[in-house]
N, CA, C and O atoms as CSV, one atom per row, in Angstrom:
chain,resi,resn,atom,element,x,y,z
A,1,MET,N,N,207.453,-13.172,199.652
A,1,MET,CA,C,208.314,-13.633,200.729
A,1,MET,C,C,209.097,-12.450,201.300
A,1,MET,O,O,209.703,-11.672,200.564
A,2,ALA,N,N,209.069,-12.337,202.592
A,2,ALA,CA,C,209.849,-11.289,203.261
A,2,ALA,C,C,211.314,-11.698,203.279
A,2,ALA,O,O,211.642,-12.877,203.412
A,3,GLY,N,N,212.180,-10.716,203.144
A,3,GLY,CA,C,213.611,-10.989,203.172
A,3,GLY,C,C,214.248,-10.436,204.428
A,3,GLY,O,O,213.602,-9.765,205.234
A,4,PHE,N,N,215.521,-10.729,204.579
A,4,PHE,CA,C,216.291,-10.199,205.704
A,4,PHE,C,C,216.560,-8.720,205.463
A,4,PHE,O,O,216.967,-8.322,204.372
A,5,LYS,N,N,216.328,-7.913,206.491
A,5,LYS,CA,C,216.596,-6.480,206.378
A,5,LYS,C,C,216.961,-5.931,207.746
A,5,LYS,O,O,216.759,-6.577,208.775
A,6,GLY,N,N,217.505,-4.721,207.728
A,6,GLY,CA,C,217.895,-4.069,208.969
A,6,GLY,C,C,219.337,-4.378,209.344
A,6,GLY,O,O,220.067,-5.051,208.617
A,7,GLN,N,N,219.722,-3.856,210.514
A,7,GLN,CA,C,221.075,-4.080,211.006
A,7,GLN,C,C,221.064,-4.097,212.525
A,7,GLN,O,O,220.180,-3.528,213.164
A,8,ALA,N,N,222.050,-4.752,213.081
A,8,ALA,CA,C,222.220,-4.792,214.542
A,8,ALA,C,C,223.686,-5.093,214.817
A,8,ALA,O,O,224.354,-5.767,214.033
A,9,GLU,N,N,224.168,-4.589,215.927
A,9,GLU,CA,C,225.544,-4.885,216.340
A,9,GLU,C,C,225.488,-5.662,217.648
A,9,GLU,O,O,224.794,-5.276,218.589
A,10,TYR,N,N,226.233,-6.765,217.690
A,10,TYR,CA,C,226.253,-7.633,218.860
A,10,TYR,C,C,227.682,-7.974,219.244
A,10,TYR,O,O,228.607,-7.857,218.440
A,11,SER,N,N,227.839,-8.395,220.478
A,11,SER,CA,C,229.146,-8.886,220.909
A,11,SER,C,C,229.332,-10.320,220.430
A,11,SER,O,O,228.369,-11.055,220.210
A,12,VAL,N,N,230.590,-10.692,220.276
A,12,VAL,CA,C,230.970,-12.059,219.927
A,12,VAL,C,C,231.713,-12.592,221.140
A,12,VAL,O,O,232.678,-11.978,221.596
A,13,ASP,N,N,231.273,-13.732,221.670
A,13,ASP,CA,C,231.927,-14.246,222.873
A,13,ASP,C,C,233.204,-15.016,222.527
A,13,ASP,O,O,233.545,-15.171,221.355
A,14,GLU,N,N,233.897,-15.492,223.549
A,14,GLU,CA,C,235.191,-16.165,223.365
A,14,GLU,C,C,235.081,-17.465,222.564
A,14,GLU,O,O,236.086,-17.960,222.053
A,15,LYS,N,N,233.872,-18.021,222.452
A,15,LYS,CA,C,233.669,-19.239,221.649
A,15,LYS,C,C,233.251,-18.926,220.215
A,15,LYS,O,O,233.005,-19.835,219.422
A,16,GLY,N,N,233.173,-17.635,219.884
A,16,GLY,CA,C,232.785,-17.237,218.531
A,16,GLY,C,C,231.276,-17.196,218.327
A,16,GLY,O,O,230.807,-17.176,217.190
A,17,ARG,N,N,230.510,-17.183,219.417
A,17,ARG,CA,C,229.056,-17.153,219.299
A,17,ARG,C,C,228.568,-15.712,219.169
A,17,ARG,O,O,229.054,-14.802,219.841
A,18,VAL,N,N,227.591,-15.539,218.280
A,18,VAL,CA,C,226.966,-14.233,218.079
A,18,VAL,C,C,225.471,-14.454,217.898
A,18,VAL,O,O,225.041,-15.429,217.283
A,19,ALA,N,N,224.693,-13.535,218.443
A,19,ALA,CA,C,223.237,-13.613,218.313
A,19,ALA,C,C,222.806,-13.169,216.919
A,19,ALA,O,O,223.396,-12.263,216.330
A,20,ILE,N,N,221.782,-13.814,216.410
A,20,ILE,CA,C,221.128,-13.379,215.185
A,20,ILE,C,C,219.875,-12.624,215.628
A,20,ILE,O,O,219.088,-13.158,216.410
A,21,PRO,N,N,219.671,-11.394,215.147
A,21,PRO,CA,C,218.529,-10.603,215.606
A,21,PRO,C,C,217.201,-11.347,215.465
A,21,PRO,O,O,216.979,-12.065,214.490
A,22,ALA,N,N,216.326,-11.165,216.449
A,22,ALA,CA,C,215.028,-11.844,216.454
A,22,ALA,C,C,214.231,-11.548,215.182
A,22,ALA,O,O,213.570,-12.435,214.642
A,23,LYS,N,N,214.294,-10.287,214.700
A,23,LYS,CA,C,213.533,-9.956,213.491
A,23,LYS,C,C,214.058,-10.715,212.267
A,23,LYS,O,O,213.304,-10.970,211.328
A,24,MET,N,N,215.339,-11.073,212.274
A,24,MET,CA,C,215.890,-11.860,211.166
A,24,MET,C,C,215.577,-13.343,211.361
A,24,MET,O,O,215.311,-14.052,210.391
A,25,ARG,N,N,215.607,-13.807,212.589
A,25,ARG,CA,C,215.234,-15.208,212.843
A,25,ARG,C,C,213.781,-15.448,212.457
A,25,ARG,O,O,213.426,-16.539,212.009
A,26,ALA,N,N,212.938,-14.432,212.628
A,26,ALA,CA,C,211.519,-14.566,212.304
A,26,ALA,C,C,211.273,-14.777,210.816
A,26,ALA,O,O,210.227,-15.299,210.432
A,27,VAL,N,N,212.224,-14.378,209.973
A,27,VAL,CA,C,212.088,-14.519,208.523
A,27,VAL,C,C,212.410,-15.950,208.069
A,27,VAL,O,O,212.000,-16.363,206.984
A,28,LEU,N,N,213.134,-16.693,208.888
A,28,LEU,CA,C,213.516,-18.054,208.506
A,28,LEU,C,C,212.287,-18.920,208.254
A,28,LEU,O,O,211.339,-18.917,209.039
A,29,LYS,N,N,212.316,-19.649,207.165
A,29,LYS,CA,C,211.244,-20.596,206.858
A,29,LYS,C,C,211.477,-21.868,207.659
A,29,LYS,O,O,212.611,-22.164,208.034
A,30,PRO,N,N,210.423,-22.617,207.925
A,30,PRO,CA,C,210.599,-23.904,208.625
A,30,PRO,C,C,211.566,-24.843,207.897
A,30,PRO,O,O,212.247,-25.652,208.528
A,31,GLU,N,N,211.620,-24.729,206.563
A,31,GLU,CA,C,212.512,-25.583,205.774
A,31,GLU,C,C,213.992,-25.354,206.090
A,31,GLU,O,O,214.826,-26.225,205.840
A,32,ALA,N,N,214.310,-24.194,206.635
A,32,ALA,CA,C,215.705,-23.900,206.983
A,32,ALA,C,C,216.142,-24.663,208.233
A,32,ALA,O,O,217.340,-24.822,208.467
A,33,LYS,N,N,215.198,-25.133,209.032
A,33,LYS,CA,C,215.486,-25.928,210.232
A,33,LYS,C,C,216.444,-25.214,211.186
A,33,LYS,O,O,217.249,-25.858,211.860
A,34,GLY,N,N,216.353,-23.873,211.241
A,34,GLY,CA,C,217.212,-23.117,212.141
A,34,GLY,C,C,218.684,-23.185,211.783
A,34,GLY,O,O,219.546,-22.924,212.622
A,35,THR,N,N,218.972,-23.534,210.538
A,35,THR,CA,C,220.351,-23.752,210.097
A,35,THR,C,C,220.696,-22.814,208.952
A,35,THR,O,O,219.879,-22.536,208.075
A,36,PHE,N,N,221.933,-22.336,208.991
A,36,PHE,CA,C,222.490,-21.494,207.939
A,36,PHE,C,C,223.740,-22.158,207.392
A,36,PHE,O,O,224.368,-22.974,208.067
A,37,THR,N,N,224.096,-21.804,206.171
A,37,THR,CA,C,225.428,-22.100,205.665
A,37,THR,C,C,226.196,-20.789,205.691
A,37,THR,O,O,225.807,-19.810,205.055
A,38,ALA,N,N,227.283,-20.787,206.430
A,38,ALA,CA,C,228.170,-19.622,206.500
A,38,ALA,C,C,229.263,-19.825,205.465
A,38,ALA,O,O,229.806,-20.922,205.336
A,39,THR,N,N,229.584,-18.778,204.735
A,39,THR,CA,C,230.659,-18.859,203.751
A,39,THR,C,C,231.264,-17.476,203.555
A,39,THR,O,O,230.750,-16.474,204.053
A,40,ARG,N,N,232.356,-17.450,202.826
A,40,ARG,CA,C,233.030,-16.189,202.534
A,40,ARG,C,C,232.122,-15.318,201.684
A,40,ARG,O,O,231.580,-15.759,200.671
A,41,GLY,N,N,231.967,-14.077,202.114
A,41,GLY,CA,C,231.193,-13.122,201.337
A,41,GLY,C,C,232.106,-12.245,200.513
A,41,GLY,O,O,233.300,-12.516,200.380
A,42,PHE,N,N,231.540,-11.202,199.967
A,42,PHE,CA,C,232.307,-10.226,199.204
A,42,PHE,C,C,232.707,-9.086,200.132
A,42,PHE,O,O,232.093,-8.894,201.181
A,43,GLU,N,N,233.731,-8.332,199.752
A,43,GLU,CA,C,234.194,-7.173,200.512
A,43,GLU,C,C,234.471,-7.482,201.983
A,43,GLU,O,O,234.140,-6.681,202.857
A,44,GLN,N,N,235.059,-8.606,202.254
A,44,GLN,CA,C,235.551,-8.978,203.584
A,44,GLN,C,C,234.455,-9.123,204.637
A,44,GLN,O,O,234.586,-8.627,205.757
A,45,CYS,N,N,233.367,-9.813,204.262
A,45,CYS,CA,C,232.330,-10.136,205.239
A,45,CYS,C,C,231.978,-11.614,205.119
A,45,CYS,O,O,232.444,-12.312,204.219
A,46,ILE,N,N,231.150,-12.066,206.040
A,46,ILE,CA,C,230.651,-13.442,206.034
A,46,ILE,C,C,229.227,-13.410,205.508
A,46,ILE,O,O,228.442,-12.546,205.899
A,47,PHE,N,N,228.882,-14.347,204.623
A,47,PHE,CA,C,227.501,-14.516,204.177
A,47,PHE,C,C,226.897,-15.672,204.963
A,47,PHE,O,O,227.536,-16.706,205.154
A,48,LEU,N,N,225.662,-15.487,205.415
A,48,LEU,CA,C,224.880,-16.554,206.042
A,48,LEU,C,C,223.650,-16.792,205.181
A,48,LEU,O,O,222.796,-15.916,205.043
A,49,TYR,N,N,223.565,-17.989,204.601
A,49,TYR,CA,C,222.394,-18.349,203.813
A,49,TYR,C,C,221.556,-19.350,204.598
A,49,TYR,O,O,222.095,-20.332,205.109
A,50,PRO,N,N,220.231,-19.118,204.707
A,50,PRO,CA,C,219.386,-20.142,205.325
A,50,PRO,C,C,219.519,-21.443,204.530
A,50,PRO,O,O,219.728,-21.423,203.317
A,51,LEU,N,N,219.396,-22.555,205.219
A,51,LEU,CA,C,219.608,-23.855,204.588
A,51,LEU,C,C,218.780,-24.038,203.321
A,51,LEU,O,O,219.290,-24.559,202.329
A,52,ASP,N,N,217.508,-23.619,203.331
A,52,ASP,CA,C,216.671,-23.802,202.145
A,52,ASP,C,C,217.187,-22.981,200.961
A,52,ASP,O,O,217.138,-23.449,199.824
A,53,ARG,N,N,217.672,-21.784,201.208
A,53,ARG,CA,C,218.245,-20.965,200.126
A,53,ARG,C,C,219.574,-21.546,199.665
A,53,ARG,O,O,219.869,-21.549,198.470
A,54,TRP,N,N,220.378,-22.037,200.605
A,54,TRP,CA,C,221.670,-22.635,200.254
A,54,TRP,C,C,221.472,-23.843,199.345
A,54,TRP,O,O,222.259,-24.060,198.424
A,55,GLU,N,N,220.436,-24.624,199.594
A,55,GLU,CA,C,220.169,-25.781,198.724
A,55,GLU,C,C,219.899,-25.326,197.290
A,55,GLU,O,O,220.303,-26.003,196.345
A,56,GLU,N,N,219.222,-24.188,197.116
A,56,GLU,CA,C,218.996,-23.631,195.774
A,56,GLU,C,C,220.318,-23.214,195.136
A,56,GLU,O,O,220.529,-23.421,193.941
A,57,ILE,N,N,221.203,-22.630,195.932
A,57,ILE,CA,C,222.507,-22.207,195.413
A,57,ILE,C,C,223.316,-23.420,194.973
A,57,ILE,O,O,223.969,-23.389,193.930
A,58,GLU,N,N,223.273,-24.489,195.765
A,58,GLU,CA,C,223.985,-25.707,195.373
A,58,GLU,C,C,223.438,-26.257,194.059
A,58,GLU,O,O,224.205,-26.740,193.226
A,59,GLU,N,N,222.120,-26.189,193.865
A,59,GLU,CA,C,221.538,-26.634,192.595
A,59,GLU,C,C,222.066,-25.801,191.438
A,59,GLU,O,O,222.364,-26.333,190.369
A,60,GLN,N,N,222.183,-24.480,191.655
A,60,GLN,CA,C,222.737,-23.609,190.614
A,60,GLN,C,C,224.183,-24.004,190.308
A,60,GLN,O,O,224.584,-24.048,189.145
A,61,MET,N,N,224.953,-24.289,191.340
A,61,MET,CA,C,226.352,-24.669,191.129
A,61,MET,C,C,226.454,-25.994,190.380
A,61,MET,O,O,227.362,-26.182,189.571
A,62,MET,N,N,225.533,-26.908,190.646
A,62,MET,CA,C,225.569,-28.203,189.960
A,62,MET,C,C,225.286,-28.059,188.469
A,62,MET,O,O,225.664,-28.921,187.676
A,63,SER,N,N,224.621,-26.970,188.089
A,63,SER,CA,C,224.340,-26.765,186.669
A,63,SER,C,C,225.499,-26.086,185.936
A,63,SER,O,O,225.471,-25.957,184.712
A,64,LEU,N,N,226.523,-25.650,186.687
A,64,LEU,CA,C,227.682,-25.024,186.048
A,64,LEU,C,C,228.510,-26.058,185.306
A,64,LEU,O,O,228.538,-27.230,185.679
A,65,ASN,N,N,229.172,-25.622,184.269
A,65,ASN,CA,C,230.058,-26.497,183.505
A,65,ASN,C,C,231.425,-26.516,184.198
A,65,ASN,O,O,232.213,-25.582,184.051
A,66,LEU,N,N,231.694,-27.570,184.943
A,66,LEU,CA,C,232.943,-27.647,185.702
A,66,LEU,C,C,234.159,-27.959,184.831
A,66,LEU,O,O,235.273,-28.101,185.335
A,67,TYR,N,N,233.936,-28.064,183.520
A,67,TYR,CA,C,235.071,-28.161,182.601
A,67,TYR,C,C,235.634,-26.768,182.301
A,67,TYR,O,O,236.702,-26.636,181.705
A,68,GLN,N,N,234.895,-25.724,182.726
A,68,GLN,CA,C,235.373,-24.360,182.567
A,68,GLN,C,C,236.119,-23.949,183.842
A,68,GLN,O,O,235.610,-24.089,184.955
A,69,ARG,N,N,237.312,-23.450,183.650
A,69,ARG,CA,C,238.179,-23.081,184.780
A,69,ARG,C,C,237.504,-22.092,185.741
A,69,ARG,O,O,237.578,-22.272,186.957
A,70,GLU,N,N,236.849,-21.054,185.212
A,70,GLU,CA,C,236.216,-20.062,186.085
A,70,GLU,C,C,235.124,-20.689,186.950
A,70,GLU,O,O,234.998,-20.359,188.129
A,71,ALA,N,N,234.341,-21.586,186.372
A,71,ALA,CA,C,233.286,-22.256,187.137
A,71,ALA,C,C,233.904,-23.100,188.251
A,71,ALA,O,O,233.438,-23.053,189.390
A,72,ARG,N,N,234.933,-23.858,187.942
A,72,ARG,CA,C,235.616,-24.678,188.968
A,72,ARG,C,C,236.170,-23.797,190.069
A,72,ARG,O,O,236.009,-24.099,191.251
A,73,ASN,N,N,236.824,-22.706,189.686
A,73,ASN,CA,C,237.417,-21.822,190.688
A,73,ASN,C,C,236.364,-21.173,191.575
A,73,ASN,O,O,236.567,-21.035,192.781
A,74,PHE,N,N,235.237,-20.775,190.985
A,74,PHE,CA,C,234.179,-20.176,191.786
A,74,PHE,C,C,233.613,-21.186,192.782
A,74,PHE,O,O,233.487,-20.882,193.968
A,75,VAL,N,N,233.275,-22.374,192.312
A,75,VAL,CA,C,232.727,-23.412,193.193
A,75,VAL,C,C,233.729,-23.743,194.293
A,75,VAL,O,O,233.359,-23.874,195.459
A,76,ARG,N,N,234.977,-23.874,193.924
A,76,ARG,CA,C,236.030,-24.183,194.899
A,76,ARG,C,C,236.122,-23.094,195.972
A,76,ARG,O,O,236.179,-23.392,197.165
A,77,GLN,N,N,236.135,-21.832,195.536
A,77,GLN,CA,C,236.250,-20.724,196.490
A,77,GLN,C,C,235.046,-20.653,197.419
A,77,GLN,O,O,235.197,-20.464,198.626
A,78,LEU,N,N,233.866,-20.803,196.863
A,78,LEU,CA,C,232.666,-20.699,197.685
A,78,LEU,C,C,232.553,-21.852,198.670
A,78,LEU,O,O,232.251,-21.642,199.845
A,79,LEU,N,N,232.791,-23.057,198.201
A,79,LEU,CA,C,232.578,-24.238,199.048
A,79,LEU,C,C,233.698,-24.494,200.042
A,79,LEU,O,O,233.452,-25.094,201.089
A,80,ARG,N,N,234.901,-24.067,199.758
A,80,ARG,CA,C,235.983,-24.336,200.715
A,80,ARG,C,C,235.766,-23.605,202.025
A,80,ARG,O,O,236.254,-24.043,203.067
A,81,TRP,N,N,235.041,-22.497,201.989
A,81,TRP,CA,C,234.754,-21.719,203.193
A,81,TRP,C,C,233.442,-22.127,203.848
A,81,TRP,O,O,233.194,-21.762,204.997
A,82,ALA,N,N,232.598,-22.873,203.148
A,82,ALA,CA,C,231.229,-23.141,203.594
A,82,ALA,C,C,231.182,-24.102,204.780
A,82,ALA,O,O,231.867,-25.125,204.814
A,83,GLU,N,N,230.352,-23.733,205.744
A,83,GLU,CA,C,230.161,-24.568,206.931
A,83,GLU,C,C,228.759,-24.315,207.484
A,83,GLU,O,O,228.319,-23.171,207.596
A,84,GLU,N,N,228.067,-25.401,207.826
A,84,GLU,CA,C,226.735,-25.251,208.412
A,84,GLU,C,C,226.837,-24.812,209.862
A,84,GLU,O,O,227.686,-25.290,210.615
A,85,VAL,N,N,225.959,-23.897,210.239
A,85,VAL,CA,C,225.854,-23.422,211.620
A,85,VAL,C,C,224.370,-23.419,211.986
A,85,VAL,O,O,223.518,-23.070,211.169
A,86,THR,N,N,224.081,-23.806,213.208
A,86,THR,CA,C,222.691,-23.926,213.648
A,86,THR,C,C,222.441,-23.025,214.846
A,86,THR,O,O,223.284,-22.899,215.733
A,87,LEU,N,N,221.285,-22.410,214.858
A,87,LEU,CA,C,220.897,-21.557,215.980
A,87,LEU,C,C,220.786,-22.380,217.257
A,87,LEU,O,O,220.232,-23.480,217.253
A,88,ASP,N,N,221.318,-21.836,218.349
A,88,ASP,CA,C,221.126,-22.487,219.643
A,88,ASP,C,C,219.853,-21.930,220.289
A,88,ASP,O,O,219.148,-21.128,219.676
A,89,ARG,N,N,219.562,-22.346,221.509
A,89,ARG,CA,C,218.329,-21.925,222.184
A,89,ARG,C,C,218.266,-20.425,222.459
A,89,ARG,O,O,217.183,-19.866,222.635
A,90,GLN,N,N,219.427,-19.779,222.496
A,90,GLN,CA,C,219.467,-18.337,222.719
A,90,GLN,C,C,219.469,-17.534,221.405
A,90,GLN,O,O,219.617,-16.312,221.428
A,91,GLY,N,N,219.306,-18.219,220.267
A,91,GLY,CA,C,219.284,-17.531,218.984
A,91,GLY,C,C,220.661,-17.137,218.483
A,91,GLY,O,O,220.805,-16.190,217.710
A,92,ARG,N,N,221.689,-17.881,218.933
A,92,ARG,CA,C,223.064,-17.584,218.521
A,92,ARG,C,C,223.569,-18.668,217.576
A,92,ARG,O,O,223.065,-19.791,217.549
A,93,ILE,N,N,224.579,-18.292,216.806
A,93,ILE,CA,C,225.333,-19.255,216.004
A,93,ILE,C,C,226.799,-19.140,216.403
A,93,ILE,O,O,227.222,-18.137,216.978
A,94,VAL,N,N,227.561,-20.175,216.092
A,94,VAL,CA,C,229.011,-20.132,216.274
A,94,VAL,C,C,229.627,-19.806,214.922
A,94,VAL,O,O,229.448,-20.539,213.950
A,95,LEU,N,N,230.353,-18.698,214.875
A,95,LEU,CA,C,231.035,-18.323,213.637
A,95,LEU,C,C,232.292,-19.176,213.473
A,95,LEU,O,O,233.098,-19.258,214.400
A,96,PRO,N,N,232.475,-19.810,212.316
A,96,PRO,CA,C,233.690,-20.596,212.091
A,96,PRO,C,C,234.934,-19.702,212.166
A,96,PRO,O,O,234.953,-18.600,211.618
A,97,LYS,N,N,235.972,-20.197,212.854
A,97,LYS,CA,C,237.199,-19.412,213.055
A,97,LYS,C,C,237.809,-18.897,211.752
A,97,LYS,O,O,238.158,-17.719,211.679
A,98,PRO,N,N,237.953,-19.745,210.705
A,98,PRO,CA,C,238.554,-19.215,209.467
A,98,PRO,C,C,237.771,-18.045,208.877
A,98,PRO,O,O,238.360,-17.116,208.325
A,99,LEU,N,N,236.446,-18.092,208.992
A,99,LEU,CA,C,235.633,-16.993,208.472
A,99,LEU,C,C,235.775,-15.747,209.344
A,99,LEU,O,O,235.801,-14.628,208.830
A,100,MET,N,N,235.865,-15.936,210.651
A,100,MET,CA,C,236.086,-14.786,211.537
A,100,MET,C,C,237.407,-14.107,211.207
A,100,MET,O,O,237.489,-12.880,211.166
A,101,GLU,N,N,238.444,-14.913,210.971
A,101,GLU,CA,C,239.749,-14.356,210.617
A,101,GLU,C,C,239.682,-13.628,209.282
A,101,GLU,O,O,240.217,-12.527,209.150
A,102,PHE,N,N,239.024,-14.236,208.284
A,102,PHE,CA,C,238.880,-13.601,206.974
A,102,PHE,C,C,238.208,-12.234,207.106
A,102,PHE,O,O,238.652,-11.261,206.496
A,103,ALA,N,N,237.129,-12.158,207.912
A,103,ALA,CA,C,236.349,-10.934,208.043
A,103,ALA,C,C,236.925,-9.974,209.083
A,103,ALA,O,O,236.448,-8.846,209.206
A,104,GLY,N,N,237.942,-10.402,209.832
A,104,GLY,CA,C,238.538,-9.544,210.856
A,104,GLY,C,C,237.657,-9.353,212.073
A,104,GLY,O,O,237.796,-8.364,212.792
A,105,ILE,N,N,236.747,-10.295,212.313
A,105,ILE,CA,C,235.821,-10.180,213.435
A,105,ILE,C,C,236.492,-10.699,214.699
A,105,ILE,O,O,237.057,-11.793,214.723
A,106,LYS,N,N,236.414,-9.885,215.748
A,106,LYS,CA,C,236.993,-10.272,217.036
A,106,LYS,C,C,235.919,-10.304,218.117
A,106,LYS,O,O,235.404,-11.375,218.439
A,107,ASP,N,N,235.576,-9.157,218.680
A,107,ASP,CA,C,234.637,-9.152,219.793
A,107,ASP,C,C,233.298,-8.482,219.488
A,107,ASP,O,O,232.398,-8.501,220.328
A,108,ARG,N,N,233.152,-7.885,218.293
A,108,ARG,CA,C,231.896,-7.248,217.883
A,108,ARG,C,C,231.579,-7.669,216.454
A,108,ARG,O,O,232.478,-7.894,215.644
A,109,ALA,N,N,230.282,-7.774,216.159
A,109,ALA,CA,C,229.846,-8.126,214.809
A,109,ALA,C,C,228.669,-7.257,214.412
A,109,ALA,O,O,227.729,-7.073,215.185
A,110,LEU,N,N,228.726,-6.727,213.206
A,110,LEU,CA,C,227.626,-5.980,212.626
A,110,LEU,C,C,226.871,-6.941,211.724
A,110,LEU,O,O,227.451,-7.532,210.813
A,111,ILE,N,N,225.586,-7.097,211.974
A,111,ILE,CA,C,224.760,-8.046,211.236
A,111,ILE,C,C,223.800,-7.249,210.373
A,111,ILE,O,O,223.035,-6.426,210.876
A,112,ILE,N,N,223.843,-7.497,209.067
A,112,ILE,CA,C,223.063,-6.725,208.101
A,112,ILE,C,C,222.198,-7.677,207.279
A,112,ILE,O,O,222.693,-8.667,206.740
A,113,GLY,N,N,220.909,-7.374,207.188
A,113,GLY,CA,C,220.022,-8.144,206.332
A,113,GLY,C,C,220.254,-7.785,204.876
A,113,GLY,O,O,220.383,-6.609,204.536
A,114,ALA,N,N,220.307,-8.798,204.012
A,114,ALA,CA,C,220.572,-8.579,202.586
A,114,ALA,C,C,219.635,-9.443,201.729
A,114,ALA,O,O,220.079,-10.191,200.857
A,115,LEU,N,N,218.341,-9.323,201.996
A,115,LEU,CA,C,217.270,-10.041,201.294
A,115,LEU,C,C,217.320,-11.552,201.524
A,115,LEU,O,O,216.681,-12.052,202.450
A,116,ASP,N,N,218.077,-12.296,200.688
A,116,ASP,CA,C,218.059,-13.762,200.813
A,116,ASP,C,C,219.155,-14.299,201.710
A,116,ASP,O,O,219.262,-15.510,201.902
A,117,HIS,N,N,219.976,-13.405,202.266
A,117,HIS,CA,C,221.047,-13.839,203.166
A,117,HIS,C,C,221.342,-12.738,204.176
A,117,HIS,O,O,220.784,-11.643,204.104
A,118,ILE,N,N,222.216,-13.043,205.106
A,118,ILE,CA,C,222.658,-12.100,206.130
A,118,ILE,C,C,224.145,-11.889,205.936
A,118,ILE,O,O,224.878,-12.836,205.651
A,119,GLU,N,N,224.595,-10.648,206.091
A,119,GLU,CA,C,226.027,-10.351,206.062
A,119,GLU,C,C,226.488,-10.077,207.486
A,119,GLU,O,O,225.794,-9.415,208.258
A,120,ILE,N,N,227.665,-10.592,207.826
A,120,ILE,CA,C,228.255,-10.326,209.131
A,120,ILE,C,C,229.602,-9.663,208.900
A,120,ILE,O,O,230.466,-10.205,208.211
A,121,TRP,N,N,229.769,-8.487,209.486
A,121,TRP,CA,C,230.948,-7.657,209.290
A,121,TRP,C,C,231.595,-7.332,210.625
A,121,TRP,O,O,230.924,-7.314,211.657
A,122,ASP,N,N,232.892,-7.077,210.609
A,122,ASP,CA,C,233.539,-6.365,211.687
A,122,ASP,C,C,233.063,-4.916,211.543
A,122,ASP,O,O,233.174,-4.350,210.456
A,123,PRO,N,N,232.540,-4.304,212.602
A,123,PRO,CA,C,231.991,-2.947,212.458
A,123,PRO,C,C,232.981,-1.924,211.888
A,123,PRO,O,O,232.596,-1.105,211.054
A,124,ALA,N,N,234.229,-1.956,212.316
A,124,ALA,CA,C,235.219,-0.995,211.813
A,124,ALA,C,C,235.505,-1.230,210.331
A,124,ALA,O,O,235.669,-0.276,209.570
A,125,THR,N,N,235.565,-2.491,209.924
A,125,THR,CA,C,235.794,-2.818,208.509
A,125,THR,C,C,234.637,-2.312,207.659
A,125,THR,O,O,234.847,-1.787,206.565
A,126,PHE,N,N,233.415,-2.469,208.162
A,126,PHE,CA,C,232.253,-1.977,207.417
A,126,PHE,C,C,232.301,-0.458,207.290
A,126,PHE,O,O,232.030,0.078,206.215
A,127,ASP,N,N,232.639,0.237,208.364
A,127,ASP,CA,C,232.749,1.700,208.303
A,127,ASP,C,C,233.784,2.127,207.267
A,127,ASP,O,O,233.549,3.061,206.500
A,128,GLN,N,N,234.922,1.448,207.242
A,128,GLN,CA,C,235.956,1.756,206.249
A,128,GLN,C,C,235.435,1.503,204.844
A,128,GLN,O,O,235.670,2.301,203.937
A,129,PHE,N,N,234.727,0.390,204.664
A,129,PHE,CA,C,234.157,0.054,203.354
A,129,PHE,C,C,233.196,1.151,202.896
A,129,PHE,O,O,233.277,1.617,201.760
A,130,VAL,N,N,232.290,1.561,203.780
A,130,VAL,CA,C,231.313,2.591,203.422
A,130,VAL,C,C,232.018,3.885,203.055
A,130,VAL,O,O,231.660,4.523,202.065
A,131,ASN,N,N,232.998,4.278,203.824
A,131,ASN,CA,C,233.715,5.531,203.550
A,131,ASN,C,C,234.535,5.464,202.276
A,131,ASN,O,O,234.715,6.480,201.604
A,132,ARG,N,N,235.037,4.282,201.931
A,132,ARG,CA,C,235.912,4.129,200.775
A,132,ARG,C,C,235.135,3.840,199.494
A,132,ARG,O,O,235.467,4.375,198.436
A,133,GLU,N,N,234.113,3.009,199.578
A,133,GLU,CA,C,233.491,2.458,198.377
A,133,GLU,C,C,232.145,3.061,197.991
A,133,GLU,O,O,231.801,3.096,196.809
A,134,MET,N,N,231.411,3.517,198.933
A,134,MET,CA,C,230.036,3.893,198.635
A,134,MET,C,C,229.958,5.261,197.976
A,134,MET,O,O,230.493,6.252,198.474
A,135,GLU,N,N,229.273,5.280,196.840
A,135,GLU,CA,C,228.959,6.568,196.248
A,135,GLU,C,C,227.682,7.063,196.923
A,135,GLU,O,O,227.119,6.366,197.767
A,136,SER,N,N,227.232,8.237,196.565
A,136,SER,CA,C,226.057,8.763,197.252
A,136,SER,C,C,224.869,7.832,197.044
A,136,SER,O,O,224.724,7.198,195.999
A,137,TYR,N,N,224.039,7.770,198.052
A,137,TYR,CA,C,222.851,6.919,198.030
A,137,TYR,C,C,221.976,7.239,196.824
A,137,TYR,O,O,221.477,6.335,196.153
A,138,GLU,N,N,221.793,8.527,196.552
A,138,GLU,CA,C,220.962,8.951,195.447
A,138,GLU,C,C,221.536,8.506,194.097
A,138,GLU,O,O,220.808,8.004,193.241
A,139,THR,N,N,222.844,8.695,193.917
A,139,THR,CA,C,223.488,8.293,192.663
A,139,THR,C,C,223.427,6.787,192.472
A,139,THR,O,O,223.141,6.305,191.376
A,140,LEU,N,N,223.693,6.058,193.523
A,140,LEU,CA,C,223.648,4.603,193.457
A,140,LEU,C,C,222.233,4.118,193.112
A,140,LEU,O,O,222.068,3.249,192.256
A,141,ALA,N,N,221.220,4.674,193.771
A,141,ALA,CA,C,219.835,4.288,193.504
A,141,ALA,C,C,219.470,4.577,192.056
A,141,ALA,O,O,218.819,3.763,191.400
A,142,GLU,N,N,219.886,5.724,191.563
A,142,GLU,CA,C,219.577,6.086,190.181
A,142,GLU,C,C,220.206,5.105,189.191
A,142,GLU,O,O,219.560,4.668,188.238
A,143,ARG,N,N,221.469,4.767,189.430
A,143,ARG,CA,C,222.167,3.861,188.509
A,143,ARG,C,C,221.631,2.445,188.566
A,143,ARG,O,O,221.508,1.790,187.531
A,144,VAL,N,N,221.313,1.967,189.740
A,144,VAL,CA,C,220.885,0.572,189.898
A,144,VAL,C,C,219.403,0.374,189.607
A,144,VAL,O,O,219.027,-0.624,188.992
A,145,MET,N,N,218.568,1.292,190.032
A,145,MET,CA,C,217.123,1.077,189.966
A,145,MET,C,C,216.430,1.753,188.781
A,145,MET,O,O,215.260,1.473,188.520
A,146,ALA,N,N,217.118,2.625,188.066
A,146,ALA,CA,C,216.484,3.322,186.932
A,146,ALA,C,C,216.076,2.337,185.854
A,146,ALA,O,O,216.807,1.400,185.530
A,147,ALA,N,N,214.929,2.561,185.324
A,147,ALA,CA,C,214.423,1.660,184.273
A,147,ALA,C,C,214.991,1.988,182.912
A,147,ALA,O,O,214.663,1.323,181.929
């Protein structure tokens, strides 16, 4: 299965609509029905999961022991931000206002493919993140991918 990859920067209109790149829309399975679940991501971005992948995530959450505080808190945090968004005829989605505020997105959005989901960032926030957090590409690859 091909995953989401690449990046693109698009404008966000006054209604919070942003285009999803055609190459990323092409990866969507028919089971996703042109729908994503948008939720809070890590490092101040928005995660977009195709509906079929989101259903798998919900199944994983249902298997968690909700008598454990950490499991309850994780499910609560993830789901309180979650909202379904559907592609319109122009290949755009409407970003939920609370998520836009969380991510600091105003008039531009950086869209990054991340295998099973898409990340949406404010471009300046992403640049700050890369400058602050990222170690060298070579060092990171060695640590993560070394057998």
